[in-house]
RODO-2510 file (C-alpha; in nm, 4 decimals, decimal comma):
residues 396
     n   res          X          Y          Z
     1     m    -8,3995    -0,4293     4,2396
     2     r    -8,6279    -0,5303     4,5603
     3     l    -8,3959    -0,8291     4,6116
     4     l    -8,0861    -0,5924     4,6509
     5     r    -8,2703    -0,4020     4,9258
     6     a    -8,4134    -0,7113     5,1061
     7     n    -8,1123    -0,9458     5,0963
     8     p    -7,7984    -0,7993     5,2376
     9     r    -7,5742    -1,1112     5,1610
    10     f    -7,6866    -1,1115     4,7953
    11     r    -7,6369    -0,7286     4,7901
    12     v    -7,2678    -0,7833     4,8774
    13     l    -7,2152    -1,0500     4,6175
    14     w    -7,3815    -0,8416     4,3507
    15     a    -7,1575    -0,5336     4,4434
    16     i    -6,8443    -0,7895     4,4214
    17     n    -6,9720    -0,8992     4,0764
    18     l    -7,0173    -0,5433     3,9604
    19     v    -6,6628    -0,4371     4,0596
    20     s    -6,5204    -0,7487     3,9235
    21     s    -6,6844    -0,7136     3,5994
    22     m    -6,5636    -0,3621     3,5688
    23     v    -6,2028    -0,4759     3,6084
    24     g    -6,2504    -0,7760     3,3761
    25     w    -6,3837    -0,5750     3,0799
    26     s    -6,1402    -0,2761     3,1243
    27     l    -5,8423    -0,4967     3,1705
    28     g    -5,9358    -0,7146     2,8693
    29     i    -5,9082    -0,4235     2,6264
    30     a    -5,5902    -0,2839     2,8027
    31     l    -5,4159    -0,6211     2,7837
    32     s    -5,4995    -0,6750     2,4185
    33     v    -5,3769    -0,3129     2,3185
    34     h    -5,0576    -0,3506     2,5299
    35     v    -4,9631    -0,7070     2,4172
    36     y    -5,0038    -0,6189     2,0495
    37     l    -4,8172    -0,2894     2,0802
    38     l    -4,5319    -0,4655     2,2695
    39     t    -4,4961    -0,7686     2,0583
    40     r    -4,6659    -0,6797     1,7265
    41     s    -4,7470    -1,0366     1,7270
    42     a    -5,1015    -1,1527     1,6032
    43     l    -5,0272    -1,4981     1,7409
    44     l    -4,9479    -1,3818     2,1015
    45     t    -5,2479    -1,1479     2,0822
    46     s    -5,4713    -1,4568     1,9717
    47     v    -5,3061    -1,6726     2,2452
    48     l    -5,4007    -1,4195     2,5045
    49     a    -5,7644    -1,4282     2,3813
    50     a    -5,7780    -1,8083     2,4022
    51     t    -5,6426    -1,8363     2,7536
    52     s    -5,9755    -1,8397     2,9127
    53     t    -6,1173    -2,1145     2,6820
    54     v    -5,8001    -2,3309     2,7435
    55     a    -5,8291    -2,2833     3,1226
    56     g    -6,2003    -2,3830     3,1027
    57     i    -6,1258    -2,7012     2,9207
    58     a    -5,8460    -2,7966     3,1644
    59     f    -6,0126    -2,6973     3,4961
    60     g    -6,3896    -2,6512     3,4495
    61     a    -6,4837    -3,0098     3,5768
    62     l    -6,2489    -2,9978     3,8708
    63     a    -6,3522    -2,6483     3,9600
    64     g    -6,7205    -2,7424     3,9751
    65     a    -6,6435    -3,0550     4,1963
    66     t    -6,4355    -2,8229     4,4253
    67     a    -6,7326    -2,5971     4,4716
    68     d    -6,9526    -2,8931     4,5838
    69     r    -6,6957    -3,0364     4,8321
    70     h    -6,5524    -2,7262     4,9887
    71     d    -6,6587    -2,4067     5,1622
    72     r    -6,7918    -2,1995     4,8641
    73     l    -6,7370    -1,8615     5,0427
    74     r    -6,3777    -1,9469     5,1111
    75     i    -6,3288    -2,0202     4,7502
    76     v    -6,4654    -1,6872     4,6697
    77     r    -6,2552    -1,4852     4,8944
    78     s    -5,9495    -1,6956     4,7973
    79     g    -6,0247    -1,6312     4,4300
    80     l    -6,0733    -1,2515     4,4788
    81     l    -5,7422    -1,2308     4,6839
    82     i    -5,5363    -1,4442     4,4261
    83     r    -5,6629    -1,2150     4,1483
    84     v    -5,5418    -0,9157     4,3296
    85     l    -5,1916    -1,0558     4,3614
    86     l    -5,1963    -1,1733     3,9936
    87     l    -5,2928    -0,8236     3,8813
    88     l    -4,9951    -0,6908     4,0618
    89     a    -4,7779    -0,9678     3,8976
    90     l    -4,8834    -0,8026     3,5619
    91     f    -4,7010    -0,4877     3,6800
    92     g    -4,3836    -0,6943     3,7148
    93     v    -4,4117    -0,8758     3,3787
    94     a    -4,5522    -0,5851     3,1782
    95     g    -4,2453    -0,5873     2,9464
    96     s    -4,2662    -0,9697     2,8617
    97     g    -4,5182    -1,0821     2,6196
    98     p    -4,4988    -1,4482     2,7196
    99     g    -4,4863    -1,3537     3,0870
   100     l    -4,8167    -1,1461     3,0352
   101     v    -4,9736    -1,4504     2,8671
   102     a    -4,8739    -1,6818     3,1561
   103     v    -5,0147    -1,4385     3,4198
   104     v    -5,3366    -1,4135     3,2218
   105     f    -5,3614    -1,7965     3,1948
   106     l    -5,3310    -1,8134     3,5870
   107     q    -5,6025    -1,5430     3,6149
   108     a    -5,8356    -1,7422     3,3884
   109     t    -5,7590    -2,0542     3,5947
   110     v    -5,8619    -1,8840     3,9181
   111     q    -6,1741    -1,7567     3,7523
   112     q    -6,2639    -2,1111     3,6547
   113     f    -6,2740    -2,2042     4,0191
   114     y    -6,4387    -1,8707     4,1241
   115     g    -6,7298    -1,8906     3,8694
   116     p    -6,9121    -2,2200     3,9987
   117     a    -6,8427    -2,1273     4,3687
   118     e    -7,0098    -1,7813     4,3211
   119     q    -7,3132    -1,9289     4,1254
   120     v    -7,3794    -2,2111     4,3805
   121     l    -7,3220    -1,9438     4,6629
   122     i    -7,5893    -1,7099     4,5166
   123     a    -7,8219    -2,0109     4,5044
   124     s    -7,7631    -2,0737     4,8720
   125     y    -7,8299    -1,7118     4,9641
   126     v    -8,1730    -1,6707     4,7799
   127     s    -8,4838    -1,8792     4,7599
   128     g    -8,5636    -2,0821     4,4559
   129     e    -8,8306    -1,8212     4,3699
   130     e    -8,5739    -1,5522     4,3836
   131     l    -8,2859    -1,7116     4,1925
   132     s    -8,3956    -1,6052     3,8522
   133     e    -8,4248    -1,2392     3,9703
   134     a    -8,0783    -1,2745     4,1489
   135     n    -7,9023    -1,4192     3,8238
   136     g    -8,0746    -1,1522     3,6215
   137     l    -7,9297    -0,8831     3,8445
   138     n    -7,5848    -1,0239     3,8224
   139     s    -7,6223    -1,0291     3,4369
   140     f    -7,7384    -0,6574     3,4481
   141     a    -7,4180    -0,5781     3,6406
   142     s    -7,2033    -0,7525     3,4009
   143     n    -7,3640    -0,5927     3,0880
   144     a    -7,3818    -0,2577     3,2327
   145     t    -7,0102    -0,2479     3,3011
   146     r    -6,9700    -0,3915     2,9533
   147     l    -7,1114    -0,0650     2,8136
   148     i    -6,8447     0,1525     2,9789
   149     a    -6,5564    -0,0562     3,1041
   150     p    -6,3929    -0,1270     2,7568
   151     a    -6,3854     0,2314     2,6743
   152     l    -6,2471     0,3151     3,0105
   153     g    -5,9846     0,0625     2,9709
   154     g    -5,8811     0,2013     2,6436
   155     f    -5,8818     0,5567     2,7709
   156     v    -5,6892     0,4763     3,0829
   157     i    -5,4079     0,2867     2,9164
   158     a    -5,3611     0,5697     2,6632
   159     w    -5,3492     0,8367     2,9359
   160     a    -5,1624     0,6490     3,2113
   161     g    -4,9926     0,3649     3,0453
   162     f    -5,0222    -0,0040     3,1129
   163     r    -4,8658    -0,0271     3,4508
   164     w    -5,0648     0,2454     3,6195
   165     t    -5,3755     0,0843     3,4567
   166     v    -5,2823    -0,2368     3,6342
   167     v    -5,2403    -0,0678     3,9649
   168     g    -5,5861     0,0998     3,9284
   169     m    -5,7481    -0,2411     3,8453
   170     s    -5,5566    -0,3961     4,1385
   171     a    -5,7015    -0,1426     4,3731
   172     l    -6,0607    -0,2162     4,2386
   173     m    -6,0175    -0,5847     4,2816
   174     a    -5,8970    -0,5434     4,6325
   175     v    -6,2260    -0,3642     4,7011
   176     s    -6,4219    -0,6813     4,5956
   177     f    -6,1967    -0,8764     4,8311
   178     l    -6,2620    -0,6571     5,1178
   179     l    -6,6245    -0,6677     5,0429
   180     s    -6,6247    -1,0514     5,0557
   181     l    -6,5025    -1,0379     5,4110
   182     t    -6,8025    -0,8773     5,5303
   183     l    -7,0045    -1,1942     5,4262
   184     p    -7,0959    -1,4135     5,7087
   185     g    -7,0221    -1,7884     5,6968
   186     d    -7,2890    -2,0272     5,6544
   187     r    -7,2264    -2,3069     5,8834
   188     a    -7,5773    -2,4590     5,8599
   189     s    -7,5432    -2,4940     5,4938
   190     r    -7,2051    -2,6546     5,5061
   191     t    -7,3355    -2,8968     5,7727
   192     a    -7,6446    -2,9877     5,5540
   193     r    -7,4028    -3,0466     5,2487
   194     a    -7,1864    -3,2679     5,4403
   195     a    -7,4713    -3,4705     5,5712
   196     a    -7,6196    -3,5065     5,2194
   197     g    -7,3052    -3,6724     5,0919
   198     s    -7,1514    -3,6113     4,7600
   199     g    -7,4716    -3,5988     4,5548
   200     g    -7,5166    -3,7702     4,1989
   201     g    -7,2285    -3,7456     3,9513
   202     v    -7,2749    -3,5552     3,6266
   203     r    -7,2784    -3,8701     3,4209
   204     e    -7,5743    -3,9974     3,6268
   205     l    -7,7630    -3,6826     3,6063
   206     l    -7,7134    -3,6569     3,2244
   207     r    -7,8395    -4,0217     3,1980
   208     t    -8,1373    -4,0008     3,4220
   209     n    -8,2678    -3,6436     3,3748
   210     a    -8,3730    -3,5409     3,0366
   211     r    -8,4119    -3,1633     3,1528
   212     v    -8,0482    -3,1548     3,2513
   213     r    -7,9528    -3,3100     2,9099
   214     g    -8,1507    -3,0385     2,7306
   215     l    -8,0241    -2,7492     2,9078
   216     v    -7,6595    -2,8545     2,8803
   217     l    -7,7358    -2,9254     2,5036
   218     l    -7,8525    -2,5569     2,4767
   219     q    -7,5349    -2,4272     2,6036
   220     l    -7,3289    -2,6547     2,3688
   221     l    -7,5399    -2,5335     2,0905
   222     d    -7,4562    -2,1749     2,1712
   223     a    -7,0951    -2,2628     2,1764
   224     l    -7,1361    -2,4061     1,8255
   225     k    -7,2578    -2,0609     1,7040
   226     e    -7,0471    -1,8372     1,9222
   227     g    -6,7155    -1,9848     1,8186
   228     p    -6,7512    -1,8940     1,4640
   229     l    -6,9009    -1,5596     1,5486
   230     s    -6,6215    -1,4749     1,7802
   231     a    -6,3555    -1,5687     1,5406
   232     l    -6,5022    -1,4315     1,2302
   233     f    -6,6722    -1,1232     1,3410
   234     p    -6,3931    -0,8813     1,2615
   235     v    -6,3522    -1,0407     0,9242
   236     l    -6,7188    -1,0177     0,8598
   237     m    -6,7331    -0,6453     0,9549
   238     l    -6,3985    -0,5218     0,8132
   239     g    -6,3501    -0,7671     0,5325
   240     v    -6,6884    -0,8438     0,4007
   241     i    -6,9066    -0,5578     0,4865
   242     g    -6,6179    -0,2943     0,4581
   243     a    -6,7180    -0,1257     0,7995
   244     t    -6,4738     0,0737     0,9962
   245     s    -6,3199    -0,0293     1,3298
   246     g    -6,5531     0,2140     1,5106
   247     e    -6,8621     0,0757     1,3403
   248     m    -6,7582    -0,2654     1,4331
   249     g    -6,7093    -0,1735     1,7981
   250     t    -7,0524     0,0055     1,8008
   251     a    -7,2154    -0,2981     1,6677
   252     n    -7,0670    -0,5165     1,9396
   253     s    -7,1665    -0,2671     2,2060
   254     a    -7,5268    -0,2560     2,0727
   255     f    -7,5581    -0,6008     2,2157
   256     a    -7,4999    -0,4830     2,5718
   257     v    -7,7610    -0,2138     2,5392
   258     t    -8,0610    -0,4476     2,5216
   259     a    -7,8744    -0,7213     2,7421
   260     v    -7,8863    -0,4597     3,0205
   261     i    -8,2609    -0,4350     2,9911
   262     a    -8,2978    -0,8184     3,0260
   263     g    -8,1210    -0,8428     3,3560
   264     p    -8,3966    -0,6665     3,5701
   265     v    -8,6823    -0,8340     3,3937
   266     v    -8,5669    -1,2069     3,4051
   267     g    -8,7310    -1,2698     3,7323
   268     l    -9,0757    -1,1298     3,6256
   269     t    -9,0499    -1,3109     3,2932
   270     v    -8,9944    -1,6390     3,4532
   271     r    -9,2740    -1,5895     3,7040
   272     r    -9,5173    -1,5163     3,4204
   273     l    -9,4005    -1,7465     3,1525
   274     g    -9,2120    -2,0257     3,3197
   275     y    -8,8746    -2,1126     3,2194
   276     r    -8,9215    -2,3181     2,9021
   277     l    -9,0432    -2,0444     2,6866
   278     p    -8,7696    -1,7706     2,7703
   279     v    -8,5005    -2,0619     2,7416
   280     v    -8,5997    -2,1927     2,4034
   281     a    -8,7686    -1,8995     2,2361
   282     g    -8,4882    -1,6398     2,3397
   283     a    -8,2064    -1,8803     2,2117
   284     a    -8,4105    -1,9274     1,8850
   285     i    -8,4573    -1,5605     1,8252
   286     a    -8,0806    -1,4622     1,9022
   287     n    -7,9475    -1,7466     1,6934
   288     a    -8,1965    -1,6724     1,3941
   289     l    -8,0773    -1,3126     1,3867
   290     i    -7,7267    -1,4208     1,3080
   291     v    -7,8611    -1,6336     1,0234
   292     v    -8,0105    -1,3034     0,8927
   293     l    -7,6932    -1,1095     0,9226
   294     a    -7,5129    -1,3877     0,7223
   295     l    -7,7756    -1,3607     0,4533
   296     w    -7,7766    -0,9830     0,4228
   297     p    -7,4489    -0,8428     0,5723
   298     s    -7,4346    -0,4703     0,6142
   299     t    -7,3345    -0,2269     0,8852
   300     a    -7,6914    -0,1221     0,9456
   301     m    -7,8040    -0,4843     0,9697
   302     a    -7,5283    -0,5689     1,2168
   303     l    -7,6313    -0,2887     1,4494
   304     v    -7,9921    -0,4086     1,4272
   305     v    -7,9038    -0,7779     1,4763
   306     f    -7,6854    -0,7286     1,7866
   307     a    -7,9112    -0,4632     1,9379
   308     l    -8,2126    -0,6960     1,8878
   309     s    -8,0239    -1,0229     2,0195
   310     g    -7,8932    -0,8866     2,3376
   311     l    -8,2441    -0,9048     2,5091
   312     p    -8,3610    -1,2610     2,3998
   313     f    -8,0060    -1,4045     2,4296
   314     t    -7,9719    -1,2761     2,7962
   315     l    -8,3178    -1,4009     2,8889
   316     s    -8,2372    -1,7294     2,7494
   317     w    -7,8901    -1,7596     2,8905
   318     v    -7,9754    -1,6517     3,2503
   319     s    -8,2968    -1,8734     3,2631
   320     t    -8,0967    -2,1717     3,1374
   321     q    -7,8431    -2,1288     3,4210
   322     t    -8,0929    -2,0629     3,6850
   323     w    -8,3210    -2,3747     3,5667
   324     l    -8,0147    -2,5931     3,5657
   325     l    -7,9250    -2,5055     3,9131
   326     l    -8,2867    -2,5655     4,0313
   327     t    -8,3185    -2,9036     3,8635
   328     v    -8,0084    -3,0651     3,9982
   329     p    -7,9432    -3,1737     4,3701
   330     e    -7,7779    -2,8996     4,5791
   331     t    -7,4846    -3,1197     4,6393
   332     s    -7,4212    -3,1519     4,2524
   333     r    -7,4654    -2,7933     4,1504
   334     g    -7,1040    -2,6959     4,1331
   335     r    -7,0294    -3,0153     3,9246
   336     i    -7,2828    -2,9496     3,6665
   337     v    -7,1893    -2,5839     3,6318
   338     g    -6,8241    -2,6726     3,6059
   339     t    -6,8669    -2,9693     3,3691
   340     s    -7,0983    -2,7853     3,1331
   341     g    -6,8614    -2,4894     3,1260
   342     a    -6,5775    -2,7252     3,0387
   343     l    -6,7803    -2,8651     2,7521
   344     y    -6,8813    -2,5178     2,6411
   345     a    -6,5137    -2,4120     2,6360
   346     a    -6,3952    -2,7258     2,4345
   347     i    -6,6585    -2,6712     2,1754
   348     l    -6,5977    -2,3078     2,1575
   349     l    -6,2230    -2,3563     2,0977
   350     v    -6,2736    -2,6276     1,8260
   351     t    -6,5450    -2,4201     1,6402
   352     m    -6,3124    -2,1064     1,6538
   353     l    -6,0322    -2,2881     1,5015
   354     a    -6,2525    -2,4630     1,2438
   355     a    -6,4281    -2,1584     1,1508
   356     g    -6,1008    -1,9844     1,0592
   357     a    -6,0026    -2,2723     0,8309
   358     l    -6,3307    -2,3234     0,6734
   359     a    -6,3933    -1,9526     0,5999
   360     d    -6,1022    -1,9514     0,3682
   361     v    -6,2628    -2,2299     0,1813
   362     v    -6,6277    -2,1572     0,1622
   363     g    -6,6565    -1,8019     0,2823
   364     v    -6,7238    -1,6154     0,6007
   365     r    -7,1058    -1,5750     0,5507
   366     w    -7,1587    -1,9613     0,4808
   367     v    -6,9612    -2,0490     0,8034
   368     l    -7,1601    -1,8276     1,0357
   369     g    -7,5072    -1,8771     0,8579
   370     t    -7,4633    -2,2509     0,8858
   371     a    -7,3341    -2,2717     1,2334
   372     a    -7,6242    -2,0351     1,3599
   373     a    -7,8901    -2,2347     1,1439
   374     v    -7,7672    -2,5562     1,3157
   375     a    -7,7928    -2,4040     1,6676
   376     v    -8,1498    -2,3018     1,5862
   377     a    -8,2433    -2,6534     1,4501
   378     g    -8,0858    -2,8141     1,7529
   379     l    -8,3363    -2,6352     1,9612
   380     l    -8,6110    -2,8597     1,8704
   381     a    -8,4351    -3,1374     2,0536
   382     v    -8,3725    -2,9062     2,3521
   383     d    -8,7441    -2,8233     2,3600
   384     r    -8,8357    -3,1854     2,3675
   385     l    -8,6006    -3,2713     2,6484
   386     v    -8,6764    -2,9668     2,8737
   387     r    -9,0508    -3,0534     2,8470
   388     t    -8,9813    -3,3691     3,0285
   389     p    -9,0488    -3,3375     3,4087
   390     a    -8,7573    -3,3774     3,6412
   391     p    -8,7522    -3,7154     3,8089
   392     t    -8,7840    -3,5760     4,1615
   393     p    -8,8351    -3,2164     4,2864
   394     v    -8,5212    -3,0561     4,4289
   395     p    -8,5648    -2,8227     4,7091
   396     a    -8,3687    -2,4909     4,6457
***
């Protein structure tokens, strides 16, 4: 928490992330409930859930390039303002299922451009030594709101209805936009970026930098595991284990409990252990726990697995994102974040669809266990790649 006290610019960005995460988690639940009750269509409900993945595939790489070539603070401010307007648009299309899906897709598209700009802006506001702590604190904000915001969204929509829920979420997002107006522009950073040129392309970075290849591969392996898990988790809990919907929700929330703990300790962990061990070992533990759940499925095991996996997964994921930003040139950070995000979304979508089809043939447990086991085995290649020194040191 020292960084929040010492760095006012990062403190504002952190507050923006906290409020935006509260809106995102709350609205996600409220939208899912509203669309299903409005349409009684499992298809439209599923399409709603897939919009962010499709937007990531379509715009991820372009969003990263935009963050490298244009004023990142302006992108962040514009993204927040457009999200306020789109939230208000939900009020107008509340009675139309396709209209809701269309607006949510536009929201997801805006988020694709906002995400890389925010990550690179944070990296420009803090030093390289502080970046792991900054990303950890952002992860803490996101997971802390995940603990309470879904329940809040469900309560508010039941009490006030969807339209008034949207009004409340719009007001919160407007607070984020107003906070962004207090951030000063960084003219020196923009001048240095323009003088440095466009930086190396993503293909060149992947070809010449083994560590970049390893870190991107780790993210793709996570998508390989996460796609089947996202698609089949309700089937595993309700159909295979026989749990109640309340037990399923509790198991899902258990992940955030330990993930919250991880956020504030990421910086200290990286300073003591370096990046490689948290990145590789954290992912190995989190993925191996899913294999355990597939082998011995039960409600108690699901609670234990998700509670134990939140901490190592978050340590690994935040450390991976931080190490990736520090490994590539400053002028290519947005592109590597955007491109890796687009690849992640593509694999996630394919594996989600494939998992549903395969589960009907070979069973839910085989699909989940095999995907997680492959993700664990692939970490051997990741470890070998990230051990390779970066070609040249990159100043933060």
